[in-house]
C-alpha positions as CSV (number, residue, x, y, z in Angstrom):
1,M,-0.1,0.4,0.1
2,S,1.1,3.4,-0.9
3,E,1.6,5.9,1.5
4,L,2.8,9.9,1.8
5,H,4.7,10.4,5.0
6,I,5.0,14.3,6.2
7,L,8.3,14.2,9.2
8,D,7.7,16.7,12.1
9,V,11.1,18.2,11.4
10,G,10.7,21.7,13.0
11,R,10.6,24.2,11.4
12,A,11.7,22.6,7.7
13,D,9.8,20.3,4.8
14,C,10.6,16.7,4.2
15,G,8.4,14.7,2.8
16,V,8.7,10.9,2.0
17,L,6.6,8.9,-0.3
18,L,6.9,5.0,-0.3
19,L,5.1,3.7,-3.3
20,D,3.7,0.4,-4.5
21,T,4.1,0.0,-7.9
22,P,4.4,-3.4,-10.9
23,E,8.3,-3.6,-10.5
24,G,8.4,-3.0,-6.5
25,P,8.5,-0.3,-4.1
26,R,9.8,2.8,-4.6
27,T,10.8,5.9,-2.2
28,V,10.6,9.3,-3.2
29,V,11.7,12.0,-1.0
30,V,11.1,15.8,-1.0
31,D,13.0,18.1,0.5
32,G,15.8,16.7,3.6
33,G,14.8,18.9,6.9
34,G,17.4,20.6,8.8
35,K,20.6,19.3,9.7
36,Y,19.5,18.2,13.1
37,H,15.8,18.9,15.0
38,E,15.8,18.1,18.6
39,G,19.1,16.5,18.5
40,R,17.5,14.1,15.8
41,R,18.1,12.9,12.2
42,P,14.8,12.5,11.3
43,L,14.9,11.6,7.7
44,L,17.3,9.1,8.1
45,E,15.9,8.0,10.9
46,F,12.7,7.2,9.2
47,L,14.6,5.6,6.1
48,D,16.4,3.7,8.9
49,R,13.0,2.2,10.1
50,H,11.7,1.4,7.3
51,G,14.5,-0.5,5.8
52,I,15.0,1.5,3.0
53,T,18.6,1.7,1.8
54,A,18.4,3.3,-1.4
55,V,16.0,6.7,-2.4
56,D,14.3,6.3,-5.9
57,L,14.2,9.6,-6.1
58,L,15.4,13.2,-4.4
59,I,14.0,15.9,-4.6
60,L,15.6,19.7,-3.2
61,T,13.1,22.2,-3.7
62,H,15.5,25.2,-3.3
63,L,19.3,26.0,-2.1
64,H,17.9,26.3,1.8
65,Q,19.2,24.4,4.8
66,D,15.8,23.7,6.3
67,H,15.2,22.0,3.1
68,F,18.6,20.3,2.3
69,G,20.4,19.8,5.8
70,G,19.3,16.3,6.6
71,F,20.6,15.2,3.3
72,V,24.2,15.5,4.3
73,H,23.1,12.4,6.8
74,L,22.3,10.0,3.5
75,A,26.0,10.3,2.6
76,D,28.2,6.7,2.5
77,R,24.6,5.3,4.0
78,V,21.8,5.3,1.3
79,E,22.2,5.0,-2.4
80,V,20.5,8.0,-4.5
81,R,19.7,6.8,-8.0
82,R,18.5,10.4,-9.4
83,A,18.1,14.0,-7.7
84,I,16.7,16.7,-8.8
85,A,17.7,19.9,-7.4
86,P,18.1,23.9,-8.7
87,C,22.2,22.9,-9.3
88,G,24.9,20.7,-8.4
89,D,27.8,20.7,-6.3
90,L,28.7,24.4,-4.4
91,R,31.5,25.5,-2.9
92,F,32.0,28.7,-1.5
93,A,34.9,31.1,-1.6
94,N,36.3,30.9,1.5
95,R,35.4,34.3,3.2
96,V,31.5,33.1,2.7
97,Y,31.4,30.6,5.3
98,P,31.9,32.6,8.2
99,V,28.9,35.2,7.3
100,F,26.8,32.5,5.5
101,G,28.1,29.0,5.1
102,D,28.4,27.4,8.2
103,P,25.6,28.6,9.9
104,E,23.3,27.2,6.7
105,Y,25.0,24.3,6.1
106,Y,26.8,24.9,2.5
107,R,29.3,22.8,3.6
108,E,27.5,19.9,4.6
109,Y,25.4,20.7,0.9
110,H,29.3,20.5,-0.5
111,T,29.7,16.9,0.9
112,F,26.6,15.9,0.0
113,F,26.9,16.6,-3.9
114,Q,30.5,15.2,-3.4
115,Y,28.8,11.8,-2.4
116,L,26.2,12.0,-5.2
117,D,28.5,12.5,-7.6
118,R,31.1,9.9,-7.0
119,S,28.4,7.8,-6.5
120,G,26.9,8.1,-9.9
121,T,23.7,9.8,-8.8
122,E,21.5,10.6,-11.7
123,L,21.9,15.1,-11.5
124,L,18.8,16.9,-13.2
125,S,18.4,20.4,-12.4
126,S,15.0,21.9,-11.1
127,A,15.1,24.2,-14.4
128,D,15.8,21.1,-16.6
129,C,12.4,19.4,-15.2
130,A,9.7,22.4,-15.9
131,G,7.0,20.4,-17.3
132,R,8.6,16.9,-16.8
133,A,6.6,14.1,-14.8
134,F,7.9,10.8,-13.4
135,S,6.4,7.6,-13.0
136,F,6.0,5.2,-10.6
137,G,3.7,2.6,-11.9
138,D,0.2,4.4,-11.4
139,Y,1.6,7.3,-9.9
140,T,3.3,10.2,-11.9
141,L,5.2,13.4,-10.0
142,E,4.9,16.4,-11.5
143,C,7.1,19.6,-12.3
144,L,4.5,22.5,-12.2
145,Y,7.3,25.6,-11.6
146,P,9.9,26.1,-12.7
147,L,8.1,26.9,-15.7
148,P,9.6,26.6,-19.2
149,G,12.2,29.1,-19.8
150,S,12.6,30.0,-16.1
151,V,15.6,31.9,-14.6
152,L,17.0,30.8,-11.7
153,R,18.5,33.6,-10.1
154,S,18.9,32.1,-7.4
155,V,21.6,29.8,-8.7
156,T,23.3,32.4,-10.5
157,Y,24.1,34.6,-7.2
158,A,24.8,30.9,-5.6
159,R,27.1,29.8,-8.1
160,A,29.2,33.8,-7.9
161,L,29.7,33.0,-4.0
162,C,32.0,30.2,-5.1
163,D,34.6,32.7,-6.7
164,P,37.5,33.1,-4.5
165,R,38.5,36.0,-6.0
166,L,35.4,37.4,-4.5
167,T,35.2,40.7,-2.4
168,E,33.7,41.4,0.7
169,E,31.6,44.5,-1.1
170,R,30.6,41.9,-4.2
171,M,29.9,38.6,-1.2
172,E,27.2,41.2,0.2
173,L,25.9,42.5,-2.4
174,L,25.5,38.8,-3.5
175,L,24.0,37.1,-0.3
176,E,21.2,40.1,0.1
177,A,20.4,39.0,-3.5
178,H,20.4,34.9,-3.1
179,K,18.7,36.0,-0.2
180,Q,15.5,38.3,-1.8
181,C,14.9,35.4,-4.6
182,C,15.7,32.0,-3.3
183,N,12.5,31.0,-2.3
184,E,10.7,32.0,-5.4
185,D,12.8,30.1,-7.3
186,S,11.3,26.8,-4.8
187,S,10.3,24.0,-7.2
188,I,6.7,23.2,-7.1
189,W,5.1,19.4,-7.5
190,L,2.1,17.2,-8.1
191,L,1.7,14.2,-7.5
192,R,-1.3,12.2,-9.3
193,K,-2.9,8.5,-9.4
194,G,-4.4,8.4,-12.7
195,D,-6.5,11.4,-13.4
196,R,-6.5,11.7,-9.1
197,D,-4.8,14.9,-7.8
198,L,-3.0,13.6,-4.5
199,A,-1.2,16.3,-3.2
200,L,0.9,19.7,-4.0
201,F,4.2,20.4,-2.9
202,S,4.7,23.9,-2.5
203,G,8.6,24.1,-1.1
204,D,9.0,27.8,-0.3
205,S,6.8,29.2,-3.3
206,T,5.6,32.8,-3.1
207,D,2.3,33.0,-3.6
208,E,3.0,34.6,-6.6
209,T,5.0,31.2,-8.8
210,M,2.0,29.1,-7.2
211,R,-0.6,30.9,-9.4
212,A,2.0,30.6,-12.5
213,A,2.0,27.4,-11.8
214,L,-1.6,26.4,-12.0
215,C,-2.8,29.0,-14.6
216,G,-4.6,27.3,-17.1
217,R,-5.0,23.9,-15.1
218,Q,-7.4,22.8,-12.6
219,V,-5.4,21.1,-9.0
220,R,-7.7,19.5,-6.7
221,P,-5.4,17.7,-4.2
222,R,-6.4,15.7,-1.3
223,L,-3.0,17.5,0.4
224,H,-1.7,20.5,0.2
225,K,1.9,21.3,1.9
226,L,1.6,24.8,2.7
227,S,4.8,27.3,1.6
228,H,7.2,29.1,4.2
229,H,5.9,27.5,7.5
230,G,2.7,29.5,7.2
231,I,5.0,32.8,7.7
232,C,4.3,35.5,5.3
233,T,1.3,36.6,3.4
234,R,3.6,36.7,1.0
235,Y,4.1,32.5,0.3
236,F,0.3,32.0,0.4
237,S,-3.0,33.1,-0.2
238,E,-7.2,32.6,0.5
239,Y,-7.5,33.1,-3.0
240,V,-5.1,29.8,-4.2
241,E,-6.6,27.8,-1.1
242,K,-10.4,28.3,-3.1
243,I,-8.7,26.9,-6.1
244,L,-6.9,24.0,-4.4
245,R,-9.7,22.9,-1.8
246,P,-7.3,20.6,-0.3
247,E,-9.0,17.9,2.2
248,I,-5.2,18.6,4.2
249,L,-3.7,21.7,4.5
250,V,0.0,20.6,5.9
251,V,2.4,23.1,7.8
252,S,5.3,22.5,8.6
253,V,6.3,24.7,11.0
254,D,7.4,24.0,15.3
255,K,6.0,25.2,18.3
256,I,8.1,28.5,18.8
257,H,6.8,29.9,15.3
258,Y,3.8,29.1,16.2
259,T,2.0,31.9,17.0
260,E,-1.7,33.1,17.1
261,E,-0.8,35.1,14.2
262,V,0.0,32.1,12.4
263,E,-3.0,30.4,13.3
264,K,-5.3,32.8,12.6
265,S,-4.0,33.4,8.7
266,V,-4.1,29.4,8.7
267,D,-7.5,29.2,9.5
268,A,-8.5,31.8,6.9
269,L,-6.6,29.4,4.7
270,C,-8.8,26.5,5.6
271,A,-11.7,28.4,5.8
272,A,-10.9,29.4,2.2
273,G,-10.4,25.8,1.3
274,G,-13.0,23.9,3.3
275,S,-9.6,21.9,4.8
276,R,-8.6,20.9,7.8
277,V,-5.1,21.6,9.0
278,H,-2.0,19.6,10.0
279,Y,1.1,21.3,12.1
280,T,3.8,19.1,11.9
281,F,5.0,19.4,15.7
282,Q,1.6,17.7,16.5
283,G,3.8,14.4,15.0
284,D,4.0,12.8,11.8
285,L,1.1,12.5,9.2
286,K,0.7,9.8,7.2
287,L,-1.7,9.5,4.4
288,T,-2.3,6.4,2.9
289,L,-2.5,6.8,-0.7
């Protein structure tokens, strides 16, 4: 029986699909959470509990540590057969790490992508996947965003931060530019079975990019993983939830960042979409597909 698991990884994102196919079970991971949550390594521990030693498809929606930090624990432990990310390896100029890289785990990002390289993992960029769908038996996982021809500015800025000749002034400009556009470059994925929409993974996409992804098509997912932890209305809207009308709206947030403001905003989204909410600090969510 196929299952979707949304893991409690704090104010971070991690989803795992366990799919039954005629060729056997397949595992898909959408984002890996942060490096640790409450001293734990939730993604690795989940895979260990389920006896999973290989991931068929791993997706990183965008270049933020609360989405890729947990991947580092898979290195030399779990085979990754195919990976999709905004870009491949990043090795920043040395002066960048004390300012940005250390607290954001970009050294670990480099370690993990080195592992993918030496393991022979098939690596695809998010931009290359625009409009593509990946099949697993009766299930398909479709990339709704980026759109064909989209330019991921955050990737351009991140690669520029790898220049060893980087000056202090140039570094500050690039870091600010990367910060401003990283979330809006987040990929968006739709899981379907036949003609049924099962789950919409928003990453940390903005409301603007979500509207662009949905333009011209009708999507009615059973589950919608809300963007950006329910924080800041730039990332979601009642208008979009009225269109989607998911049965379950999942908000990946910890208790520290669960505020009255977040609760009020999410309640309005649920009212607009006729949805019930699950906050990940309430525990992992398991959905039979």
